PDB file with one MODEL, atoms N, CA, C and O in Angstrom:
MODEL        1
ATOM      1  N   GLN A   1      91.664 178.582  82.861  1.00  0.00           N
ATOM      2  CA  GLN A   1      91.841 177.739  84.322  1.00  0.00           C
ATOM      3  C   GLN A   1      90.741 177.437  84.923  1.00  0.00           C
ATOM      4  O   GLN A   1      90.815 176.566  85.790  1.00  0.00           O
ATOM      5  N   GLU A   2      89.502 178.023  84.658  1.00  0.00           N
ATOM      6  CA  GLU A   2      88.158 177.908  85.375  1.00  0.00           C
ATOM      7  C   GLU A   2      87.734 176.583  84.896  1.00  0.00           C
ATOM      8  O   GLU A   2      87.295 175.658  85.580  1.00  0.00           O
ATOM      9  N   ARG A   3      87.943 176.626  83.519  1.00  0.00           N
ATOM     10  CA  ARG A   3      87.458 175.241  82.626  1.00  0.00           C
ATOM     11  C   ARG A   3      88.116 174.231  83.406  1.00  0.00           C
ATOM     12  O   ARG A   3      87.349 173.424  83.931  1.00  0.00           O
ATOM     13  N   GLU A   4      89.407 174.064  83.627  1.00  0.00           N
ATOM     14  CA  GLU A   4      90.100 172.919  84.011  1.00  0.00           C
ATOM     15  C   GLU A   4      89.747 172.822  85.380  1.00  0.00           C
ATOM     16  O   GLU A   4      89.794 171.642  85.729  1.00  0.00           O
ATOM     17  N   ASP A   5      89.406 173.601  86.315  1.00  0.00           N
ATOM     18  CA  ASP A   5      89.162 173.388  87.799  1.00  0.00           C
ATOM     19  C   ASP A   5      87.773 172.873  87.679  1.00  0.00           C
ATOM     20  O   ASP A   5      87.475 171.972  88.463  1.00  0.00           O
ATOM     21  N   ARG A   6      86.917 173.260  86.882  1.00  0.00           N
ATOM     22  CA  ARG A   6      85.529 172.650  86.743  1.00  0.00           C
ATOM     23  C   ARG A   6      85.734 171.089  86.436  1.00  0.00           C
ATOM     24  O   ARG A   6      85.228 170.175  87.087  1.00  0.00           O
ATOM     25  N   ILE A   7      86.557 170.962  85.342  1.00  0.00           N
ATOM     26  CA  ILE A   7      86.741 169.539  84.746  1.00  0.00           C
ATOM     27  C   ILE A   7      87.105 168.785  85.994  1.00  0.00           C
ATOM     28  O   ILE A   7      86.473 167.805  86.390  1.00  0.00           O
ATOM     29  N   ALA A   8      88.370 169.394  86.714  1.00  0.00           N
ATOM     30  CA  ALA A   8      88.932 168.485  87.613  1.00  0.00           C
ATOM     31  C   ALA A   8      87.890 168.082  88.807  1.00  0.00           C
ATOM     32  O   ALA A   8      88.013 166.993  89.368  1.00  0.00           O
ATOM     33  N   ALA A   9      86.790 169.066  89.201  1.00  0.00           N
ATOM     34  CA  ALA A   9      86.068 168.892  90.274  1.00  0.00           C
ATOM     35  C   ALA A   9      85.028 167.816  89.614  1.00  0.00           C
ATOM     36  O   ALA A   9      84.623 166.950  90.390  1.00  0.00           O
ATOM     37  N   LEU A  10      84.652 167.782  88.553  1.00  0.00           N
ATOM     38  CA  LEU A  10      83.785 166.894  87.802  1.00  0.00           C
ATOM     39  C   LEU A  10      84.391 165.293  87.998  1.00  0.00           C
ATOM     40  O   LEU A  10      83.798 164.299  88.419  1.00  0.00           O
ATOM     41  N   ALA A  11      85.557 165.417  87.609  1.00  0.00           N
ATOM     42  CA  ALA A  11      86.149 164.111  87.681  1.00  0.00           C
ATOM     43  C   ALA A  11      86.268 163.540  88.948  1.00  0.00           C
ATOM     44  O   ALA A  11      86.159 162.325  89.111  1.00  0.00           O
ATOM     45  N   ILE A  12      86.519 164.458  90.014  1.00  0.00           N
ATOM     46  CA  ILE A  12      86.421 164.007  91.546  1.00  0.00           C
ATOM     47  C   ILE A  12      85.082 163.386  91.832  1.00  0.00           C
ATOM     48  O   ILE A  12      84.942 162.332  92.453  1.00  0.00           O
ATOM     49  N   GLU A  13      83.988 164.204  91.275  1.00  0.00           N
ATOM     50  CA  GLU A  13      82.435 163.687  91.602  1.00  0.00           C
ATOM     51  C   GLU A  13      82.394 162.397  90.921  1.00  0.00           C
ATOM     52  O   GLU A  13      81.799 161.457  91.447  1.00  0.00           O
ATOM     53  N   VAL A  14      82.992 162.272  89.765  1.00  0.00           N
ATOM     54  CA  VAL A  14      82.663 160.792  89.132  1.00  0.00           C
ATOM     55  C   VAL A  14      83.334 159.680  89.946  1.00  0.00           C
ATOM     56  O   VAL A  14      82.766 158.629  90.246  1.00  0.00           O
ATOM     57  N   ASN A  15      84.544 159.988  90.264  1.00  0.00           N
ATOM     58  CA  ASN A  15      85.285 158.953  91.094  1.00  0.00           C
ATOM     59  C   ASN A  15      84.545 158.575  92.483  1.00  0.00           C
ATOM     60  O   ASN A  15      84.407 157.441  92.942  1.00  0.00           O
ATOM     61  N   VAL A  16      84.151 159.661  92.981  1.00  0.00           N
ATOM     62  CA  VAL A  16      83.489 159.409  94.435  1.00  0.00           C
ATOM     63  C   VAL A  16      82.213 158.701  94.228  1.00  0.00           C
ATOM     64  O   VAL A  16      81.921 157.719  94.911  1.00  0.00           O
ATOM     65  N   THR A  17      81.533 159.116  93.412  1.00  0.00           N
ATOM     66  CA  THR A  17      80.183 158.520  93.169  1.00  0.00           C
ATOM     67  C   THR A  17      80.436 157.077  92.700  1.00  0.00           C
ATOM     68  O   THR A  17      79.769 156.174  93.203  1.00  0.00           O
ATOM     69  N   LEU A  18      81.288 156.831  91.839  1.00  0.00           N
ATOM     70  CA  LEU A  18      81.496 155.474  91.416  1.00  0.00           C
ATOM     71  C   LEU A  18      81.958 154.543  92.662  1.00  0.00           C
ATOM     72  O   LEU A  18      81.491 153.418  92.840  1.00  0.00           O
ATOM     73  N   ALA A  19      82.886 155.116  93.465  1.00  0.00           N
ATOM     74  CA  ALA A  19      83.310 154.447  94.703  1.00  0.00           C
ATOM     75  C   ALA A  19      82.305 154.113  95.760  1.00  0.00           C
ATOM     76  O   ALA A  19      82.301 153.134  96.506  1.00  0.00           O
ATOM     77  N   SER A  20      81.489 155.065  95.691  1.00  0.00           N
ATOM     78  CA  SER A  20      80.354 154.934  96.795  1.00  0.00           C
ATOM     79  C   SER A  20      79.330 153.838  96.273  1.00  0.00           C
ATOM     80  O   SER A  20      78.766 153.023  97.003  1.00  0.00           O
ATOM     81  N   GLY A  21      79.177 153.943  94.894  1.00  0.00           N
ATOM     82  CA  GLY A  21      78.243 152.836  94.509  1.00  0.00           C
ATOM     83  C   GLY A  21      78.845 151.418  94.471  1.00  0.00           C
ATOM     84  O   GLY A  21      78.138 150.419  94.597  1.00  0.00           O
ATOM     85  N   ARG A  22      80.213 151.370  94.289  1.00  0.00           N
ATOM     86  CA  ARG A  22      80.872 149.914  94.534  1.00  0.00           C
ATOM     87  C   ARG A  22      80.797 149.480  95.966  1.00  0.00           C
ATOM     88  O   ARG A  22      80.557 148.308  96.259  1.00  0.00           O
ATOM     89  N   ALA A  23      81.014 150.479  96.922  1.00  0.00           N
ATOM     90  CA  ALA A  23      80.920 150.270  98.371  1.00  0.00           C
ATOM     91  C   ALA A  23      79.374 149.822  98.788  1.00  0.00           C
ATOM     92  O   ALA A  23      79.111 148.943  99.608  1.00  0.00           O
ATOM     93  N   ALA A  24      78.478 150.560  98.099  1.00  0.00           N
ATOM     94  CA  ALA A  24      77.115 150.123  98.507  1.00  0.00           C
ATOM     95  C   ALA A  24      76.726 148.484  97.880  1.00  0.00           C
ATOM     96  O   ALA A  24      76.094 147.619  98.488  1.00  0.00           O
ATOM     97  N   LEU A  25      77.227 148.399  96.700  1.00  0.00           N
ATOM     98  CA  LEU A  25      77.015 147.016  95.997  1.00  0.00           C
ATOM     99  C   LEU A  25      77.785 145.982  96.834  1.00  0.00           C
ATOM    100  O   LEU A  25      77.278 144.862  96.876  1.00  0.00           O
ATOM    101  N   HIS A  26      78.880 146.173  97.477  1.00  0.00           N
ATOM    102  CA  HIS A  26      79.593 145.288  98.139  1.00  0.00           C
ATOM    103  C   HIS A  26      78.917 144.928  99.692  1.00  0.00           C
ATOM    104  O   HIS A  26      79.003 143.886 100.341  1.00  0.00           O
ATOM    105  N   LYS A  27      78.374 145.919  99.938  1.00  0.00           N
ATOM    106  CA  LYS A  27      77.605 145.769 101.311  1.00  0.00           C
ATOM    107  C   LYS A  27      76.338 144.885 101.110  1.00  0.00           C
ATOM    108  O   LYS A  27      76.034 143.961 101.865  1.00  0.00           O
ATOM    109  N   ALA A  28      75.595 145.287  99.949  1.00  0.00           N
ATOM    110  CA  ALA A  28      74.415 144.470  99.560  1.00  0.00           C
ATOM    111  C   ALA A  28      74.734 143.013  99.279  1.00  0.00           C
ATOM    112  O   ALA A  28      73.946 142.126  99.607  1.00  0.00           O
ATOM    113  N   GLU A  29      76.022 142.734  98.604  1.00  0.00           N
ATOM    114  CA  GLU A  29      76.104 141.507  98.429  1.00  0.00           C
ATOM    115  C   GLU A  29      76.759 140.618  99.557  1.00  0.00           C
ATOM    116  O   GLU A  29      76.753 139.390  99.473  1.00  0.00           O
ATOM    117  N   ILE A  30      77.287 141.254 100.549  1.00  0.00           N
ATOM    118  CA  ILE A  30      77.569 140.779 101.944  1.00  0.00           C
ATOM    119  C   ILE A  30      76.151 140.322 102.390  1.00  0.00           C
ATOM    120  O   ILE A  30      75.925 139.118 102.513  1.00  0.00           O
ATOM    121  N   ALA A  31      75.295 141.150 102.609  1.00  0.00           N
ATOM    122  CA  ALA A  31      73.926 140.850 103.281  1.00  0.00           C
ATOM    123  C   ALA A  31      73.211 139.862 102.583  1.00  0.00           C
ATOM    124  O   ALA A  31      72.500 139.058 103.186  1.00  0.00           O
ATOM    125  N   ALA A  32      73.360 139.853 101.164  1.00  0.00           N
ATOM    126  CA  ALA A  32      72.552 138.636 100.538  1.00  0.00           C
ATOM    127  C   ALA A  32      73.297 137.449 100.694  1.00  0.00           C
ATOM    128  O   ALA A  32      72.682 136.401 100.893  1.00  0.00           O
ATOM    129  N   GLY A  33      74.693 137.455 100.627  1.00  0.00           N
ATOM    130  CA  GLY A  33      75.405 136.474 100.971  1.00  0.00           C
ATOM    131  C   GLY A  33      75.139 135.676 102.425  1.00  0.00           C
ATOM    132  O   GLY A  33      75.139 134.454 102.578  1.00  0.00           O
ATOM    133  N   THR A  34      74.922 136.658 103.405  1.00  0.00           N
ATOM    134  CA  THR A  34      74.811 136.180 104.784  1.00  0.00           C
ATOM    135  C   THR A  34      73.451 135.358 104.820  1.00  0.00           C
ATOM    136  O   THR A  34      73.378 134.221 105.285  1.00  0.00           O
ATOM    137  N   ALA A  35      72.220 136.167 104.195  1.00  0.00           N
ATOM    138  CA  ALA A  35      71.007 135.707 104.140  1.00  0.00           C
ATOM    139  C   ALA A  35      70.982 134.103 103.227  1.00  0.00           C
ATOM    140  O   ALA A  35      70.293 133.115 103.481  1.00  0.00           O
ATOM    141  N   LEU A  36      71.867 134.273 102.254  1.00  0.00           N
ATOM    142  CA  LEU A  36      71.743 132.810 101.650  1.00  0.00           C
ATOM    143  C   LEU A  36      72.507 131.637 102.531  1.00  0.00           C
ATOM    144  O   LEU A  36      72.070 130.487 102.564  1.00  0.00           O
ATOM    145  N   ASN A  37      73.632 132.032 103.203  1.00  0.00           N
ATOM    146  CA  ASN A  37      74.239 130.970 104.039  1.00  0.00           C
ATOM    147  C   ASN A  37      73.129 130.596 105.096  1.00  0.00           C
ATOM    148  O   ASN A  37      72.957 129.400 105.333  1.00  0.00           O
ATOM    149  N   GLN A  38      72.337 131.576 105.769  1.00  0.00           N
ATOM    150  CA  GLN A  38      71.306 131.199 106.673  1.00  0.00           C
ATOM    151  C   GLN A  38      70.215 130.208 106.087  1.00  0.00           C
ATOM    152  O   GLN A  38      69.835 129.206 106.694  1.00  0.00           O
ATOM    153  N   MET A  39      69.760 130.592 104.861  1.00  0.00           N
ATOM    154  CA  MET A  39      68.843 129.751 104.174  1.00  0.00           C
ATOM    155  C   MET A  39      69.425 128.154 103.934  1.00  0.00           C
ATOM    156  O   MET A  39      68.759 127.160 104.227  1.00  0.00           O
ATOM    157  N   LEU A  40      70.724 128.112 103.376  1.00  0.00           N
ATOM    158  CA  LEU A  40      71.221 126.867 103.221  1.00  0.00           C
ATOM    159  C   LEU A  40      71.663 126.132 104.589  1.00  0.00           C
ATOM    160  O   LEU A  40      71.751 124.906 104.651  1.00  0.00           O
ATOM    161  N   ALA A  41      71.934 126.984 105.679  1.00  0.00           N
ATOM    162  CA  ALA A  41      71.904 126.230 107.043  1.00  0.00           C
ATOM    163  C   ALA A  41      70.763 125.531 107.312  1.00  0.00           C
ATOM    164  O   ALA A  41      70.878 124.445 107.880  1.00  0.00           O
ATOM    165  N   MET A  42      69.503 126.010 106.965  1.00  0.00           N
ATOM    166  CA  MET A  42      68.128 125.643 107.352  1.00  0.00           C
ATOM    167  C   MET A  42      68.014 124.199 106.608  1.00  0.00           C
ATOM    168  O   MET A  42      67.092 123.460 106.953  1.00  0.00           O
ATOM    169  N   GLY A  43      68.816 123.825 105.719  1.00  0.00           N
ATOM    170  CA  GLY A  43      68.768 122.502 105.072  1.00  0.00           C
ATOM    171  C   GLY A  43      68.316 122.417 103.661  1.00  0.00           C
ATOM    172  O   GLY A  43      68.194 121.321 103.114  1.00  0.00           O
ATOM    173  N   ILE A  44      68.020 123.723 102.948  1.00  0.00           N
ATOM    174  CA  ILE A  44      67.574 123.426 101.682  1.00  0.00           C
ATOM    175  C   ILE A  44      68.999 123.698 100.785  1.00  0.00           C
ATOM    176  O   ILE A  44      70.042 124.214 101.187  1.00  0.00           O
ATOM    177  N   SER A  45      68.681 123.176  99.448  1.00  0.00           N
ATOM    178  CA  SER A  45      69.585 123.288  98.556  1.00  0.00           C
ATOM    179  C   SER A  45      69.950 124.526  97.710  1.00  0.00           C
ATOM    180  O   SER A  45      69.106 125.422  97.667  1.00  0.00           O
ATOM    181  N   ALA A  46      70.950 124.663  97.122  1.00  0.00           N
ATOM    182  CA  ALA A  46      71.202 125.896  96.417  1.00  0.00           C
ATOM    183  C   ALA A  46      70.028 125.990  95.404  1.00  0.00           C
ATOM    184  O   ALA A  46      69.449 127.072  95.304  1.00  0.00           O
ATOM    185  N   GLY A  47      69.656 124.988  94.685  1.00  0.00           N
ATOM    186  CA  GLY A  47      68.669 125.024  93.831  1.00  0.00           C
ATOM    187  C   GLY A  47      67.304 125.358  94.211  1.00  0.00           C
ATOM    188  O   GLY A  47      66.469 125.811  93.429  1.00  0.00           O
ATOM    189  N   GLU A  48      67.101 125.098  95.531  1.00  0.00           N
ATOM    190  CA  GLU A  48      65.871 125.579  95.972  1.00  0.00           C
ATOM    191  C   GLU A  48      65.989 126.906  96.459  1.00  0.00           C
ATOM    192  O   GLU A  48      64.971 127.593  96.381  1.00  0.00           O
ATOM    193  N   VAL A  49      67.073 127.448  96.976  1.00  0.00           N
ATOM    194  CA  VAL A  49      67.378 128.724  97.425  1.00  0.00           C
ATOM    195  C   VAL A  49      66.912 129.557  95.847  1.00  0.00           C
ATOM    196  O   VAL A  49      66.072 130.456  95.807  1.00  0.00           O
ATOM    197  N   VAL A  50      67.474 129.156  94.925  1.00  0.00           N
ATOM    198  CA  VAL A  50      67.143 129.919  93.557  1.00  0.00           C
ATOM    199  C   VAL A  50      65.589 129.981  93.419  1.00  0.00           C
ATOM    200  O   VAL A  50      65.014 131.024  93.105  1.00  0.00           O
ATOM    201  N   GLU A  51      65.014 128.938  93.644  1.00  0.00           N
ATOM    202  CA  GLU A  51      63.543 128.929  93.470  1.00  0.00           C
ATOM    203  C   GLU A  51      62.719 129.695  94.405  1.00  0.00           C
ATOM    204  O   GLU A  51      61.591 130.085  94.102  1.00  0.00           O
ATOM    205  N   TRP A  52      63.332 129.938  95.665  1.00  0.00           N
ATOM    206  CA  TRP A  52      62.590 130.802  96.684  1.00  0.00           C
ATOM    207  C   TRP A  52      62.843 132.265  96.444  1.00  0.00           C
ATOM    208  O   TRP A  52      62.179 133.191  96.910  1.00  0.00           O
ATOM    209  N   CYS A  53      63.844 132.348  95.689  1.00  0.00           N
ATOM    210  CA  CYS A  53      64.246 133.911  95.594  1.00  0.00           C
ATOM    211  C   CYS A  53      63.547 134.368  94.275  1.00  0.00           C
ATOM    212  O   CYS A  53      63.495 135.581  94.069  1.00  0.00           O
ATOM    213  N   ALA A  54      63.074 133.618  93.479  1.00  0.00           N
ATOM    214  CA  ALA A  54      62.232 133.852  92.318  1.00  0.00           C
ATOM    215  C   ALA A  54      62.736 134.972  91.618  1.00  0.00           C
ATOM    216  O   ALA A  54      61.902 135.765  91.182  1.00  0.00           O
ATOM    217  N   SER A  55      64.187 135.241  91.385  1.00  0.00           N
ATOM    218  CA  SER A  55      64.683 136.130  90.449  1.00  0.00           C
ATOM    219  C   SER A  55      65.476 135.683  89.553  1.00  0.00           C
ATOM    220  O   SER A  55      65.237 134.510  89.266  1.00  0.00           O
ATOM    221  N   ASP A  56      66.466 136.228  88.903  1.00  0.00           N
ATOM    222  CA  ASP A  56      67.363 135.754  87.807  1.00  0.00           C
ATOM    223  C   ASP A  56      68.619 135.358  88.635  1.00  0.00           C
ATOM    224  O   ASP A  56      69.671 135.341  87.995  1.00  0.00           O
ATOM    225  N   LEU A  57      68.682 135.024  90.002  1.00  0.00           N
ATOM    226  CA  LEU A  57      69.687 134.512  90.595  1.00  0.00           C
ATOM    227  C   LEU A  57      69.914 133.054  90.155  1.00  0.00           C
ATOM    228  O   LEU A  57      68.953 132.340  89.868  1.00  0.00           O
ATOM    229  N   THR A  58      71.227 132.596  90.100  1.00  0.00           N
ATOM    230  CA  THR A  58      71.594 131.291  89.563  1.00  0.00           C
ATOM    231  C   THR A  58      72.368 130.677  90.693  1.00  0.00           C
ATOM    232  O   THR A  58      72.751 131.391  91.620  1.00  0.00           O
ATOM    233  N   VAL A  59      72.627 129.350  90.661  1.00  0.00           N
ATOM    234  CA  VAL A  59      73.281 128.639  91.789  1.00  0.00           C
ATOM    235  C   VAL A  59      74.617 129.188  91.727  1.00  0.00           C
ATOM    236  O   VAL A  59      75.165 129.346  92.818  1.00  0.00           O
ATOM    237  N   LYS A  60      75.324 129.546  90.588  1.00  0.00           N
ATOM    238  CA  LYS A  60      76.690 130.298  90.462  1.00  0.00           C
ATOM    239  C   LYS A  60      76.771 131.462  91.389  1.00  0.00           C
ATOM    240  O   LYS A  60      77.639 131.622  92.247  1.00  0.00           O
ATOM    241  N   ASP A  61      75.649 132.357  91.095  1.00  0.00           N
ATOM    242  CA  ASP A  61      75.546 133.480  92.039  1.00  0.00           C
ATOM    243  C   ASP A  61      75.439 133.404  93.265  1.00  0.00           C
ATOM    244  O   ASP A  61      75.882 134.257  94.034  1.00  0.00           O
ATOM    245  N   VAL A  62      74.712 132.160  93.677  1.00  0.00           N
ATOM    246  CA  VAL A  62      74.668 131.801  95.297  1.00  0.00           C
ATOM    247  C   VAL A  62      76.036 131.459  95.829  1.00  0.00           C
ATOM    248  O   VAL A  62      76.296 131.754  96.996  1.00  0.00           O
ATOM    249  N   THR A  63      76.865 130.908  95.127  1.00  0.00           N
ATOM    250  CA  THR A  63      78.229 130.464  95.524  1.00  0.00           C
ATOM    251  C   THR A  63      78.757 131.735  95.392  1.00  0.00           C
ATOM    252  O   THR A  63      79.279 132.065  96.457  1.00  0.00           O
ATOM    253  N   ARG A  64      78.852 132.641  94.493  1.00  0.00           N
ATOM    254  CA  ARG A  64      79.701 133.763  94.552  1.00  0.00           C
ATOM    255  C   ARG A  64      79.398 134.774  95.865  1.00  0.00           C
ATOM    256  O   ARG A  64      80.242 135.197  96.656  1.00  0.00           O
ATOM    257  N   LEU A  65      77.992 135.033  95.869  1.00  0.00           N
ATOM    258  CA  LEU A  65      77.504 135.623  97.097  1.00  0.00           C
ATOM    259  C   LEU A  65      77.981 135.115  98.483  1.00  0.00           C
ATOM    260  O   LEU A  65      78.408 135.894  99.336  1.00  0.00           O
ATOM    261  N   ARG A  66      77.900 133.921  98.650  1.00  0.00           N
ATOM    262  CA  ARG A  66      78.185 133.132  99.996  1.00  0.00           C
ATOM    263  C   ARG A  66      79.796 133.343 100.143  1.00  0.00           C
ATOM    264  O   ARG A  66      80.227 133.593 101.268  1.00  0.00           O
ATOM    265  N   ARG A  67      80.570 133.264  99.201  1.00  0.00           N
ATOM    266  CA  ARG A  67      81.969 133.441  99.296  1.00  0.00           C
ATOM    267  C   ARG A  67      82.331 134.913  99.639  1.00  0.00           C
ATOM    268  O   ARG A  67      83.309 135.181 100.338  1.00  0.00           O
ATOM    269  N   ILE A  68      81.545 135.808  99.145  1.00  0.00           N
ATOM    270  CA  ILE A  68      81.890 137.165  99.584  1.00  0.00           C
ATOM    271  C   ILE A  68      81.449 137.492 101.238  1.00  0.00           C
ATOM    272  O   ILE A  68      82.184 138.166 101.960  1.00  0.00           O
ATOM    273  N   ALA A  69      80.239 136.955 101.680  1.00  0.00           N
ATOM    274  CA  ALA A  69      80.005 136.927 102.804  1.00  0.00           C
ATOM    275  C   ALA A  69      80.946 136.280 103.757  1.00  0.00           C
ATOM    276  O   ALA A  69      81.372 136.861 104.755  1.00  0.00           O
ATOM    277  N   ASP A  70      81.262 135.059 103.424  1.00  0.00           N
ATOM    278  CA  ASP A  70      82.417 134.411 104.160  1.00  0.00           C
ATOM    279  C   ASP A  70      83.666 135.117 104.123  1.00  0.00           C
ATOM    280  O   ASP A  70      84.359 135.106 105.140  1.00  0.00           O
ATOM    281  N   THR A  71      84.026 135.687 103.171  1.00  0.00           N
ATOM    282  CA  THR A  71      85.221 136.678 103.172  1.00  0.00           C
ATOM    283  C   THR A  71      85.156 137.833 103.916  1.00  0.00           C
ATOM    284  O   THR A  71      86.210 138.298 104.350  1.00  0.00           O
ATOM    285  N   ALA A  72      84.081 138.396 104.148  1.00  0.00           N
ATOM    286  CA  ALA A  72      83.925 139.608 104.949  1.00  0.00           C
ATOM    287  C   ALA A  72      83.844 139.179 106.317  1.00  0.00           C
ATOM    288  O   ALA A  72      84.328 139.903 107.187  1.00  0.00           O
ATOM    289  N   ALA A  73      83.178 137.861 106.680  1.00  0.00           N
ATOM    290  CA  ALA A  73      83.074 137.613 108.116  1.00  0.00           C
ATOM    291  C   ALA A  73      84.307 137.007 108.461  1.00  0.00           C
ATOM    292  O   ALA A  73      84.478 136.901 109.676  1.00  0.00           O
ATOM    293  N   TYR A  74      85.193 136.589 107.751  1.00  0.00           N
ATOM    294  CA  TYR A  74      86.455 135.785 108.114  1.00  0.00           C
ATOM    295  C   TYR A  74      87.672 136.236 107.162  1.00  0.00           C
ATOM    296  O   TYR A  74      88.219 135.443 106.394  1.00  0.00           O
ATOM    297  N   PRO A  75      88.038 137.572 107.285  1.00  0.00           N
ATOM    298  CA  PRO A  75      88.989 137.723 106.200  1.00  0.00           C
ATOM    299  C   PRO A  75      90.280 137.160 106.366  1.00  0.00           C
ATOM    300  O   PRO A  75      90.699 136.858 107.484  1.00  0.00           O
ATOM    301  N   GLN A  76      90.926 137.002 105.351  1.00  0.00           N
ATOM    302  CA  GLN A  76      92.215 136.212 105.186  1.00  0.00           C
ATOM    303  C   GLN A  76      93.377 137.021 105.569  1.00  0.00           C
ATOM    304  O   GLN A  76      93.484 138.185 105.185  1.00  0.00           O
ATOM    305  N   ALA A  77      94.264 136.439 106.323  1.00  0.00           N
ATOM    306  CA  ALA A  77      95.488 137.359 106.386  1.00  0.00           C
ATOM    307  C   ALA A  77      96.261 137.358 105.259  1.00  0.00           C
ATOM    308  O   ALA A  77      96.124 136.473 104.414  1.00  0.00           O
ATOM    309  N   PRO A  78      97.162 138.357 105.129  1.00  0.00           N
ATOM    310  CA  PRO A  78      97.784 138.557 103.810  1.00  0.00           C
ATOM    311  C   PRO A  78      98.642 137.425 103.415  1.00  0.00           C
ATOM    312  O   PRO A  78      98.512 137.036 102.254  1.00  0.00           O
ATOM    313  N   ASP A  79      99.570 136.776 104.237  1.00  0.00           N
ATOM    314  CA  ASP A  79     100.220 135.618 103.996  1.00  0.00           C
ATOM    315  C   ASP A  79      99.591 134.268 104.155  1.00  0.00           C
ATOM    316  O   ASP A  79     100.257 133.240 104.035  1.00  0.00           O
ATOM    317  N   GLU A  80      98.193 134.268 104.448  1.00  0.00           N
ATOM    318  CA  GLU A  80      97.570 133.002 104.652  1.00  0.00           C
ATOM    319  C   GLU A  80      97.115 132.622 103.448  1.00  0.00           C
ATOM    320  O   GLU A  80      96.765 133.411 102.571  1.00  0.00           O
ATOM    321  N   LYS A  81      97.100 131.082 103.335  1.00  0.00           N
ATOM    322  CA  LYS A  81      96.730 130.419 101.979  1.00  0.00           C
ATOM    323  C   LYS A  81      95.299 129.959 101.930  1.00  0.00           C
ATOM    324  O   LYS A  81      94.821 129.300 102.853  1.00  0.00           O
ATOM    325  N   VAL A  82      94.672 130.268 100.960  1.00  0.00           N
ATOM    326  CA  VAL A  82      93.161 129.867 100.866  1.00  0.00           C
ATOM    327  C   VAL A  82      93.094 128.359 100.830  1.00  0.00           C
ATOM    328  O   VAL A  82      93.896 127.738 100.132  1.00  0.00           O
ATOM    329  N   VAL A  83      92.188 127.748 101.539  1.00  0.00           N
ATOM    330  CA  VAL A  83      91.998 126.226 101.646  1.00  0.00           C
ATOM    331  C   VAL A  83      90.770 125.930 101.066  1.00  0.00           C
ATOM    332  O   VAL A  83      89.766 126.421 101.584  1.00  0.00           O
ATOM    333  N   ALA A  84      90.660 125.201 100.065  1.00  0.00           N
ATOM    334  CA  ALA A  84      89.233 124.922  99.509  1.00  0.00           C
ATOM    335  C   ALA A  84      88.141 124.317 100.439  1.00  0.00           C
ATOM    336  O   ALA A  84      88.520 123.458 101.235  1.00  0.00           O
ATOM    337  N   LYS A  85      86.968 124.634 100.428  1.00  0.00           N
ATOM    338  CA  LYS A  85      86.131 123.924 101.317  1.00  0.00           C
ATOM    339  C   LYS A  85      85.448 122.910 100.857  1.00  0.00           C
ATOM    340  O   LYS A  85      84.710 122.271 101.608  1.00  0.00           O
TER     341      LYS A  85
ENDMDL
END
């Protein structure tokens, strides 16, 4: 019984740790997307953003991160349809 209790406690620790990591990653992606939106609002292109960031960020990543930030800023109602921008 002690072994099973320890295994159950470790399983809970794994799940809590992974959920915390996902939440932290989501928060970081929202912050990055918000910064990207601000950069693009200053008139530079997505390609230029990639150059400025000087990392392995791609134009596709820029699009994805901006979408995450936009979704966080303007959450969609459950019955509302997404309209392409």
